[in-house]
C-alpha atoms as one frame of an Amber mdcrd trajectory, in Angstrom:
protein
  27.138  -0.658 -14.889  24.188   1.677 -15.312  22.406   1.412 -18.602  18.929
   2.158 -20.024  15.827   0.045 -20.354  15.288  -0.765 -24.019  18.814   0.120
 -25.067  18.989  -3.104 -27.151  15.859  -2.119 -29.119  16.865   1.339 -30.287
  19.118   0.464 -33.255  21.442   3.346 -34.108  19.474   5.915 -32.067  22.245
   8.206 -30.704  23.083   7.857 -27.057  21.353   4.526 -26.836  23.684   2.999
 -29.417  26.692   4.226 -27.338  25.222   2.761 -24.121  24.654  -0.594 -25.834
  28.275  -0.618 -27.025  29.369   0.145 -23.483  27.227  -2.747 -22.175  28.767
  -5.119 -24.666  32.285  -4.050 -23.668  31.521  -4.441 -19.966  29.952  -7.861
 -20.557  32.945  -9.015 -22.574  35.791  -7.457 -20.541  34.801  -6.887 -16.943
  35.133  -9.647 -14.322  31.665 -10.594 -12.990  29.763  -7.866 -14.850  26.436
  -6.723 -13.502  24.253  -4.425 -15.538  21.347  -2.343 -14.294  19.003  -1.065
 -17.007  17.049   1.758 -15.452  14.207   3.851 -16.748  14.790   7.533 -17.182
  15.310   9.567 -13.975  12.360  11.461 -12.544  14.342  14.646 -13.398  14.413
  13.749 -17.144  11.155  15.515 -18.155  12.479  18.785 -16.669  15.725  18.354
 -18.501  13.849  17.684 -21.736  11.848  20.871 -21.164  15.043  22.864 -20.672
  17.024  21.266 -23.499  14.225  21.290 -26.146  12.533  24.612 -25.460  12.470
  27.095 -28.289  10.658  30.160 -27.071   7.135  29.081 -26.188   7.435  25.671
 -27.884   9.018  22.443 -26.801   9.880  19.808 -29.399  10.023  16.256 -28.067
  10.243  12.662 -29.282   7.165  10.492 -28.791   8.269   8.351 -25.871   6.691
   6.102 -23.264   8.663   5.974 -20.011   8.313   4.844 -16.426  10.602   7.273
 -14.632  12.402   6.253 -11.487  13.960   8.048  -8.499  17.737   8.459  -8.656
  18.076   7.152  -5.048  16.385   3.892  -6.123  18.980   3.551  -8.842  21.784
   4.231  -6.389  20.464   1.637  -3.905  20.211  -1.029  -6.582  23.631  -0.270
  -8.034  25.125  -0.633  -4.540  23.293  -3.927  -4.062  24.734  -5.168  -7.387
  28.229  -4.003  -6.344  28.207  -5.574  -2.890  26.625  -8.810  -4.072  23.387
  -8.558  -2.118  21.644  -8.448  -5.454  22.751 -11.615  -7.330  21.226 -11.075
 -10.760  23.743 -10.188 -13.486  21.258  -8.018 -15.423  18.029  -6.461 -14.340
  15.666  -3.564 -15.014  14.448  -0.841 -12.669  11.555   1.561 -13.163   9.174
   3.657 -11.216   5.566   2.584 -10.558   3.716   4.157 -13.494   4.046   4.202
 -17.268   3.692   7.715 -18.702   4.064   9.698 -21.966   7.061  12.028 -21.952
   5.061  14.868 -23.424   2.548  14.652 -20.532   5.372  14.649 -18.003   7.014
  17.670 -19.625   3.642  19.433 -19.553   3.333  18.725 -15.850   6.794  20.193
 -15.185   6.025  23.261 -17.243   2.739  23.793 -15.315   4.586  23.272 -12.018
   7.107  25.913 -13.016   4.435  28.288 -14.205   5.619  28.145 -17.822   3.144
  28.288 -20.716   4.473  26.283 -23.629   3.177  24.334 -26.604   4.479  20.797
 -26.729   5.118  19.330 -30.167   5.985  15.657 -30.620   7.426  13.611 -33.455
   8.326   9.969 -33.732  12.102   9.916 -33.737  12.388   6.247 -32.803   9.527
   3.850 -33.458  10.823   1.537 -30.716  10.738   4.433 -28.251   7.226   5.387
 -29.301   6.047   1.794 -28.972   7.281   1.449 -25.414  10.811   0.048 -25.638
  11.774   2.217 -22.655   9.211   0.542 -20.397  10.259  -2.238 -18.027   9.886
  -5.863 -18.988   8.838  -8.824 -16.853  10.960  -9.278 -13.762  11.982  -5.623
 -13.489  12.205  -4.038 -10.053   9.497  -1.433  -9.582  10.332   1.118  -6.880
   9.998   4.644  -5.692   7.400   7.358  -6.025   5.316   7.994  -9.102   6.044
  11.169 -11.099   3.174  13.272  -9.755   4.107  12.527  -6.150   7.766  13.334
  -6.836   6.902  16.532  -8.707   4.627  17.769  -5.879   7.647  17.568  -3.560
   9.843  19.761  -5.740  10.344  23.422  -4.961
């Protein structure tokens, strides 16, 4: 099962609460459950720009993240499924911790869009780094700047 790093630290914070409930169901009901908690995808800052743009402003939560390539997630999910990865639960993140607002700003600049980025603390856990990997997490793939430079 694919889940999210820090999902157990978010309390009732929207989608994270639903993912935690899904994790608990899988752990209780699935035979031999394996759970991958991944950081946000490298595409996430672009999505946040698109979803939260209001004219020339973008309103975002304060969030620390360590985005990871989707193909790294796919490889590790396959390893969990075929048994070549034996851990029942593990984390996966890219190589560098970043602030979401900075990443969204990089995407906007890459696209040639001039926006003002506004941030508010919507989840203290998220602002404090709950979405960053813990000890023992797999660190893989390109950093955000490298990935972004390869985008059209």
